[in-house]
C-alpha positions in Angstrom: 27.9 56.6 84.1 30.4 54.5 82.2 30.0 56.8 79.2 30.7 59.7 81.6 27.3 61.3 81.1 26.9 64.2 83.6 24.0 64.1 86.0 23.2 67.6 84.6 22.6 66.2 81.1 19.0 65.8 79.9 18.2 62.4 78.5 15.0 62.1 76.4 12.8 59.1 76.0 9.8 59.6 73.8 8.3 56.1 74.1 8.7 55.1 77.7 6.3 52.3 78.6 4.9 51.9 82.1 3.9 48.3 82.7 4.0 48.4 86.5 4.4 51.0 89.2 6.5 50.6 92.4 5.4 52.7 95.4 8.6 53.6 97.2 6.9 55.7 99.9 4.4 58.5 100.1 4.5 60.4 96.8 7.6 58.5 95.6 7.3 56.1 92.7 9.5 54.1 90.3 9.3 51.8 87.4 11.7 49.6 85.5 11.8 48.8 81.7 14.3 47.3 79.3 15.6 49.5 76.5 17.9 48.7 73.7 20.9 50.8 73.0 23.9 50.0 70.8 22.8 46.4 70.2 22.5 45.7 73.9 19.5 45.8 76.3 19.7 47.7 79.6 17.3 47.8 82.5 16.2 51.4 83.1 14.8 52.5 86.5 12.8 55.7 86.4 12.0 57.5 89.7 9.2 60.2 89.8 7.0 62.0 92.2 3.2 62.3 92.6 2.8 65.3 90.3 4.7 63.5 87.6 2.6 60.4 88.2 -0.5 62.4 87.6 0.9 63.6 84.2 1.6 60.0 83.3 -2.0 58.9 84.3 -3.4 61.7 82.1 -2.1 59.6 79.2 -3.8 56.4 80.5 -7.3 55.2 79.9 -9.8 56.6 82.5 -10.3 53.1 83.9 -6.6 52.4 84.4 -6.0 55.8 85.9 -8.8 55.3 88.4 -7.5 51.8 89.3 -4.0 53.2 90.0 -5.3 56.2 92.0 -7.6 53.9 94.1 -4.8 51.5 94.8 -2.5 54.2 96.0 -5.1 56.0 98.0 -5.9 52.9 100.0 -2.3 52.9 101.3 -0.2 55.7 100.0 3.0 55.0 101.9 3.6 51.2 102.0 6.3 50.0 99.5 4.8 47.7 96.9 4.4 47.0 93.2 1.2 47.6 91.2 0.9 45.6 88.0 -1.1 47.3 85.3 -3.5 45.5 83.0 -2.4 47.7 80.1 0.7 49.8 79.6 0.9 53.6 79.5 3.2 55.2 76.9 4.7 58.6 77.7 7.7 60.8 77.0 10.1 61.8 79.7 13.1 64.1 80.2 15.3 62.6 82.8 18.7 62.9 84.4 21.0 60.3 86.0 20.5 60.0 89.8 23.0 58.7 92.4 24.6 55.3 92.4 22.4 52.9 94.4 23.9 49.8 95.9 21.7 46.8 96.8 22.6 43.3 98.1 23.3 41.9 94.6 23.5 44.9 92.3 24.5 48.5 91.7 22.5 50.8 89.5 21.9 54.5 88.7 18.2 55.4 88.5 16.9 57.9 86.0 15.2 60.8 87.8 12.2 62.2 85.9 12.6 66.0 85.3 9.5 66.4 83.1 6.8 64.2 81.7 6.4 65.1 78.0 
């Protein structure tokens, strides 16, 4: 946002690493990673839906994909974090979301448009 990137601009990440998965609600997920850019590190939050999660899980080992699906199916709507025993690498086309304000921070999540 500080660089005045439009929310209509596609941003591509070809090596996004999923280390944990946050369940935000039924069919709504998020993850956060650190990415370097211009000599600085930034925390990136990526939000995605269930169909996009399935595309991500297709890139995981069958054992890990089954673990994630089972964990979600036991309670699909309760907010929580699921730590993964191994990470999943995938590409994503994303756009900037809306400014989010929490108790101690402000951030703009990336909204997944397509899993590559």
